N, C-alpha and C positions, 0 to 999 in steps of 0.2 A: 307804384310800390313795390318794395321787396317784401315778399311774405313768407313767413314760416308756417307750416301747418301741423297743428299739434292732433297725432291721429291721420290715418289714411285709409278710412273708411268710404263708403258709398258717398257721403256728404262732401268730404273733405277732396275727393277726385272731381267731382262737380266744381266746387270752389276753384280747384287748379284749372280746370277747363274754362270755365268763365272768366277767371282772372286774367290767364293768358290771352283769350280772345279779346280782352278789354285792355292789352298792353302791359299788365303788371307782370312781375316775374317771381316765381316759387323758387325761393333760395335752399329748401329743404323741407325733411318731414322728420318730427319729433315723435318716436315710437319706441316699444320696448324691444321688440323683435330686430333681428340683422337680416332677415330675408331681403329678397332684391326689390328694390322700389326705383320708380322711373327719376326720382331725385336724391340727393345726396341724404344719407341718414345720419341723424343725431339722437341721443339720449337724454339731452338735457338743454332747457331754453337757454342756459348761460352761454352754451356752445354756439348759439346762433344769433344772440343780441347785437354782435357787432356787424352781422350779415344781414339783418332784416329791419325793415321800419316798423313791422307790427307781426305778431302770431295771431293766427286764427285757429280756433280750437272746435272740432266735432269729434269728441274722442269718448272718454267713459271716465268716471269718477277714481278709478283703480290708477290709472295714468295720470291724470289732471292733478289729483290732489298731491300726489307724489312730486310732481314738477312745480306745483305752487309752493312749495317749501323751500325752494331754491332760493338763492339770493342774487337776482337780476333786475335789471331796469329797461323792460321792453313792453310796448304797449299791447293789450291783449284784448281780443275779441272772443268770448267764451260762450258756448252754446250747450255744453255738457248740462243736463239737467237732474241726474242722479245725485244724491248726497247734497241737494240744493241750498241747504242751510250752512253746511259746512264752506262750499265753494264761495258763496256770498260773503261769509264772513272774512275769509282769506283774502278774497278780493277786495274788500272795503280796506283791509291793512295794506296790500299792495297799493291801492289808490293813493295813498300818501308820497309815494315815491314814482308813481307813472300813471297814465291814463289808462284804465280798464273798463271793458263794458261787459255787461251780462245780460242775456234773454233768453228765457225757457224757450222762446219761440222766435226764430229771426226774420219772420214774416211781420212786415210793418201793417198788413191788413189785421193781423191778430191783435196788435198793439191798439189800432183803431177801434176794433171790437170791443176792447176792455173799457175804452173812454166811452163808447156808446151804453156800455153795462152801467157805468158810474151815472149815467143820467138816467137810463131806463128803471132801475132796480128802486130807486126812492118814488119815483113816478108811479110805479105799478106795486107798490107795498103789499098790496092785498091779492096778488095773484101768485099762484102756485110756480114754481120753478123747476123745470126739469133740464138736465144737462146730458146731451148725447154726443159721443165721438165716434169716428169709423175710421180705421186703418187698415193698411195691407196685411195679410195673414201671416208675414214674417215679424211683427213686432211684438215682443215679448212683455212689455209692462203695459199695465192697464190699472186704472184710466191714465190717459196720456198726460204728461205734463203740462200740456196747454189746457186742458180741461181743469186740472188742479189749479192753474194759475187763473181761469174764469171763475172757479168755485170761491178762490182767495177773495176776490173783488167783491162778490156778493156777500160772503160772509162779514167782510168789512163794513158793509152797508147795512146789513139786517142782523138784528141781535138773536142770539140763541139758535141759530140754523145748525144743523148737521147733515151730513152726507147719508143718503140711503142707498144701499148697493143691492140688498138681498129681498126685495119685497116677496120672492118667492118662497122665503122661509117663514112668513108672517102670514097671520090670518087676522088683519085688522084694516082699518080704514087709514088713509093718508093722513098725517098730522100737518098743521099748518107750519111747522118749522123745518120740516124735512126738504132737503134738496135732492131729487133723484139723480143719480149717476149712472149712466149707461154706456157700456164699451162694445162696440162691434167690429168683428175682425174678419176679412176676407178680400180675396182677390188682390188687385195691385192698387187699392185706393190708396192715394197719397196722403189725405188728411182731411176730414170733414169735421166741424164743430159746429153744435146747434144749441141755442138757449131758447128754450119754450118757455114763455109766460103765459100760464092759462087763468083767465078769470071767467067770470059768469057769463056764458053765452059769446065768449069771444076769446081768440088766442092771438098773440104775437110772437113770431120766431126770428131772432138775429142768427144769421148763419155765414160762416165763413168756409168757403170750398177752396182748398190747394190743388190745382190742376198740373202742376209739376213741382218737383222737389228744388227746382232750380231757384225758386222764388227765396228758400231758406239760404241758399249759396250766394245769391245777389243780395240778400238782405245783410249778411255777414260783410260781404265785401264793401257795400255801401256804409255800414257802420265803421268799418276799418278806415275808410277814406276820410271819414269826419274825425274819428278819433284820434290819428296821429298828430293831427294839429291842435289838439286839446291839452289845457294844462292838467297836471295831475289831478286824479279823482276817481271816484267810482260813477260810471253811467249806466243808465239804462235808455230805452227808448223815451222814456218819460223827461230825461233832462239832456240827453246828447246833443240836442240843438240850443241848449241853454247853458246852464252851469253844473258842474259836478255836485254830488251829495257830500 
């Protein structure tokens, strides 16, 4: 593939390295600044749509949402999680004219974890649920977009649940409907997500551990490989190997 990179932070640097190791070509980076990069610099998706087969995004909402307003037809793999609702709404519009893929987490293992939750939550309906995520000490947002995604799955399967972030501010027992949400930050932890089901005299924990950020870069590359041969539409891991929404 010929790949354009939207943003050139730590993740897209990994995408570039792993893509080139696999024989793909990085044709340029789409960024705001004019500083020096190891690839040609562009400020518009439209400028690269004749050069690239696909654009892979690991950037930020400020850059991405501006670019998505352009008139272009280039397959997109999008991993930016901030302003999620706006991004998804725009991608669904763009999907009428090109194939686009979105995931808040490019790890296929996280996708499988959400599928396991869809089975476990109804079966463990009387169990308390606690969500915990851990990341490196440079991560600025909390809870992680992935943990929010896991909570959304639970919320879709249980009625009247709510997130509880600040138990230290209360002096009361846990309610049946609360889902504890906890964020840990330290060191160089790549990403850890735990879903604890606590019942009477037993617990069950579903866990995902990212051992390298390469899993996210490789996930995006694999998604791009599949996407470029797809008909127009909006894709996620749920339908990438099926049909578009």
